[in-house]
N, C-alpha and C positions, 0 to 999 in steps of 0.2 A: 664305814667299811661295807656294811650290808647293802648300802645304796649303790656302791660301785659294782658289787657282785650282781645285784639285780640288773643294772644297766648292761653289764658285760655279758651275762649269760641268760637271764630270764626274759628280758625285754625282746631279744630277737625271736625267742620261742613264741612269745605271745603275738608277735607280729606275723609269724609264718603260719601258725596253726590255723587261723581262719581260712587261709588260702587252701589248705589241705582238705577242707571240708566242702569245697565248692562242688555243687552237683552239676553245674553246667560250665565246664572249663572253657568251651568255645565262646560262651557268652561273656566271660570275664577277661578273655584274652584281648589285648589292646593292639598288638602289632600283627602284621601278617605272619611273621615268623612264629609268634606265639599261637596264632590261630591254626597254623599248619601243624604245629606240634600237638596241640590239643585234639584236633580232628584225627590225626594219625593215632594218637593214644586211644581214642574212641574206636577207631577202626580195628586196632589190635584186640581190644576187649570184645568187640562184636565178632571178630573172626574166631576167637577162642570159644565164644558162646555158640557160634555156628557149628564149630567142630564138635562140640558136645551134643548138639542136637542131631547132626548128621551121623555121628559115630559116638554114641554114648560110652562105649567101652574102648575108647581110643588108646588109653594107656596100656591096656591089656593087648590090644592089637599091635601096638608099637613094640611091646616087649616080645611078643611071639607072633610075628606077622604070617607065618606059614601055617599056624595051627588055629588061630582065632580070626574070625572075620567080623567086620563092622555089622552090627545088627540094629539099624535105626528103628526106633519105636514110633516114629511119626510117618504119616503118609508119604509115598514116593513123590507126589507133587510138591509137597513142602520141602523135601530134601532137594529136589531139582531146582526149586525157586531160590533157595538159600545158596546152593552151589553155584547157580548161574550169577547171582548177585555178587558173590565172592570172586568168581572168575573175572568179572568186569571191574570190580573195585580194586583188587590187589595190584595189578600193574600200575594203575593210576596213582594209588596210594604210595607205592614204592617210588615212583618218579617224583611225587611231591616231596617225600622224605629226603630223597637224594638232592633235589633242588634246594630244599631248606638247608641241608648241610653245606652244600656248595655256596649258597648265599652267605651263610655265617662265616665260612672260611675266607671268602673273597672280601667280605666286609672287614673282617679282622686284619687281613693283610693290607688292604688298600685304603680303608677308611671311607673315602668317598670317591666318586669319579665314574667314568663310563662303564667300567667293568662291574662295579657295584650296582649301577642302574640296570645293566643287562641281566645280572643275576637276580635282582629283585623282580624284573619283568618276567624272567623264566619261572620264578617261584609263584608269581601271581597267576600266570597261565596254568601251571601245574595244579595249584590250589583250586582254581576255578573249574578245571576239568575234573578233578578228583572228588570234589565236594558232593555233587549229586549222587554219584555211584556209592560213595561211602554212606551217605544218608539212606540210600535205598537198602544197603546191606543191614544197617542198624535197624531200619524199619521192619525188614523181613524177619530178623532175629527177634525183635520185640513182639511182633505179631504172633510168632510161634510160642514165645514164652507166656504171653497173655492167654493163649488158648489152652495151655496145659495147666 
């Protein structure tokens, strides 16, 4: 009885947990769809970290935007560099995420065929275009974190 309990409930946990501790999700991703999801996740994390650097009191500003202003504690050049990197990366990351969702939907509906191939091609282009700008944002945020 305990063996069937182990197999049914604990074995899946032991198989999934190592994947949760991966420090480089893009390095372990195997398909383009997985790589796009992983790099988009890293983009979201970097964007939130950038927000905290550019506007450390963001939550207070959001709660009372007319009475509290952002007060960055980092040099204006750093704020501008991070903001510029985010302005470039965000639209490309959003297109990549949309292309990934569209590819998944078409693949689920069609299985294989020219529509799936076209959607995969669109995802490939979006991923290739977004990757350098997302990495630039991640690097800009990491550089600021290391200097503090």
